[in-house]
C-alpha positions, 0 to 999 in steps of 0.5 A: 447814590441814594435818592431823596425821599421825594425822588420818584426814581428812588425805591427808598423814596417810593417806599417812604412816600407811600408810608407818609401818605398812608400815615397821613390818611390813617391820621385823617381817619383817626382824628374824629375818633380821637377828638382831634378834628370835630365835625363841620359846624360842631363846637370844638370839644374842650376836653380834646384840646390836648389831642388837637395840640399833638396833631397840630405839632406833629403836622407842623414839624413833620413828626408822626403823631404816634411818635409824638404821643408815644414819647410824651406818654413815656415822659408824663402819660400826657399829664401837664402837672399844671406847669410844675416841674418833675423831680429832674426839672422837666415840664409839661407833657413832653417833659422838657427839662430846665433843671436850673430854673426848677432847682432854684425853687425846690425844697430839699428836706426829708423827715427822719433821723434814723440810723440806716443800719438799724442794728443795736450791735453797732454804734449808730450811723447818722451821716448828713442827709444833705445831697450835694448838687452838681454845678454843671448840668448835663444836656438831658437836664436842659432840653427846654432852652434848646426847644425855645431856641428851635421854636422861638417860643419863650421858655416860660410858655414852654413851661406852662402852656401844654400846646407850646410844650408839645410843639417844643417836643416836636421840634426837638424830635425833628432836630434829632432826626435831621442831625441823624441824617434821616428824612422827616418821614411819616412812618413811625418806624423811621424815627427810632434814633430820634426817639432814643436821642430825645431820652437825653441818655448819654449811653447807647443801652439806656437810649435804646431801652427808652426807645423800645419802651416808646415803641411798645406804647406805639404798638399797644396803643393807649387811651386815658384822661389826663390830670387836666381832664383831657381825653387823649388817645394813641391808636395802636400800630401793632406792626411798627418795627423800628430801624434800630440801626439808626442809634449807631449814628447818635455818638453815645457812649457804651456802658458795660453791664458787667457786674450788674444784676438786672434783666437783659431788657434793662440797661444797668451800670455798675457803680460800686458802693465801697466796702472799706475800712476807715478809722477806729476799726470802723468800715463802710458802707455795707456788709458782705453776705451770702444771700440767698444761700445764707438767708432768704431775701424777702422784701424790696424797699422803695425809696426816694433819693431826696436829691438829684442823680449826680449828687446821690451817685457821689454819696453812695461812693462814700465809705462813710455814708450809707448804701442801697442796691440800686439807683434809678434816674428820672429823665430816662429810667437809667439804673445804677447798681451799687451793692450785690444782692448777696450783700447787705446794704444799709438803707431801711433803718431796721437791721432785720429788714436790711438783712432780708431786703433789696433797696431801690432809690428813685430820684425824687423828693417826698415833700414836693408834690408837684415834683412828679415821677416820670413814666420812664422811671416807673417802668424801669423800676417795675422791670427791675422789681419783676426780675428781682421778685422772680429771681428771689421768690419775693411775692409782688404785694404790698407786704413784700414790696414796701415803701421806706415809710412802711418799714417799722422802727426796730425798737420803741426809741427808733420809731419817731426817727424812721424815714417816710419816703417815698411818701403819699405822692408815689403812685402805687396803683399805677406801679403795681399795674406795671408790675402785672399785679393790679389791685382789685376786689377779691371778695364781697362785703363779707370777705372781712378785709379791704384793700386800700385803692383810691383813684390816685388823681382824684384822691387829694387829701390836704397835707402840710409841711411841704415848703413851710411848716403848717402851710398846705402843700400844693393839691396833688393826687395821692396814694394815701387815705386819712383815718379818723377816730369816728366816721366824721371828717371833723373827728380827731385823727388816730393817735400813734403812741410810738410817734408821740409817746405823750399822747399828742394828736397826729397831724396832716403833715406830709411826713406824719404817717400816724393816721393814714393808709396806703394803696395796696395795703390790706386791713381787717374790717372792724365796722361799717357805717354808711359811706364809712369803713372802719379797720383795725389799726395800731390797736384801735378802730380807725375810720376812713371815708369809702363811699360806694360810688367813689370807693377808696378801698375794695373788698378782700379776704384772707387770713388774719391773726388775733390773740389766742384764747385767754389773752387780752392783749399781746406785744407787737415787734418791729423785727423778728429776732430769734429767742436768746437760746438760739445764739451760738457762743461768740454772738451776743443775744439781741433783745426781743424788744416789743414796741409800745403798741398792743394787739388787743383781744377781738382785733384782727390784722392781715398776715403778710408772711410767716417767718422764723426768728433770724439775726445776721451778725455782722459787726466786723470788717472780716466776713468769716466772723459773720453769722446768720442765727436762726431760732425756733420761735416763729413770727407773723408779719402783719399790717399793723398801722401804716408800717408793717410789724411782727407778732410771735406765732405763739401769741396768736391764732390764725383765722379766716377774715370772713365775717 
């Protein structure tokens, strides 16, 4: 019979007792370093209150502090979000979920009326964007009430008080450990099963992937200042080797990854989007293809769902709706694949981009600044994107990893209806760090380009339209920087004649992308004046505040396009279609339709790629009639405004950006 953890006659007991003693001793040595215990007589450091809350909760519930910190980091990176719920109704540093309360006050809307296919060769597909809610909430969306039951702490305090929230998380971990039949050991390695269960995942693969991420954080350590100005640190435990066999006793379902295209380290589930005929010779909700053999995959498009997991999963299984390749869940980073990479999903509102891209939907809401994205979802997304980029040769930069809000309208008429997700609250800076491609300066002031790179937490431009039209959104960190017509914050914003053909002013509405740039995007410098930098943007000189001590952009260099000699201006396109002569018999030639913008003499725009004109003809249910048309005309993808655009190579000359 196995002895208890404190039985001196038990070998296991001796081992666990030594681990516990060692953990306590290590914690005692680390507390002053981490700010959890001030020196005798010294005033407590208010910026270390959160660290002390972790230490107290860990001690009270006999959970290793490293486990508590590691789990919290994977949920929220220790941020409190001022008591606001995440996209899945999770609160506080431990992301305790109370989705029923969160859903009651969450705005559900998304600007844009685009045709998701974006192909003029077919009638527009404009299904309702209303995402149904699931009336029965799964256990992963109601962990906060359980924490309240375990601790006796009122639910409201668990939502709004960070220390109480951390205590609730510690109580949940301890309860999971006991339910698994494991002792409350002081060794982080003994808590693998409880960590996996804490994820809320209902399948073994997702729970295991979540736990692996937590233990990666524990092994590597972490240190950061939170959104509330709190200094928190997790000392690295490089030798932490968890007992993964514990997960087998959790009673979770098994999910087959058969049919999915995901890295082995990422749990994926195949939930296919239907390829079906329905009424009047129509079909849905994607097109069969043969990528990358027939045409290359150039882009990955980042979306948010504007709805919660269960409702969104129901929609993608509707043949009359639209489609995308993957959906990612907020609470635990679980991934569902719906459309094979070889096939073309209808997700971006631009047929050229659809035919050349993969679409990833992330559980979230554009116009809910405080409905934050979890670290678990960011990390799953980054793992998936890295895998797809390696497999299909997609560069990891903002010219190829696009937000839906960076996809151009294919024609002038479509520009006002283009979607604007994931919006200003998606943390591109952090995301590209997870991708292993962090943004940084690559040149001095003479490089001629800038990469937009504000501090996400400190950068808080005012937006309106999140809940009530005209009223300010809640203050929140943002990836985006506002542009002005002169170096003055009282100056008019840049006008976008595509969005507003009558010449009306741009606004600060959260969905208005007419006068703003986003983290990681690169632009040619047009001028500088003190703390201000001007770039070429939509055919205009656009200014943004860029003080040396708190920069919102860093210097870069590279190749740019400018009109070739003798041309005063050239057209700009929303798609790179072939010339008329390239189309074979039986395939109607598609119009090479310029957008209302012009690229003027003397202006420069950064190059993202050089591509041939290409069109995928797929208007029938029968794949043998589908054809890829490739022309001899070539295009450059450029960063023209907030969205990318295309110019004909014959219209421009390529030069160095260096001034």
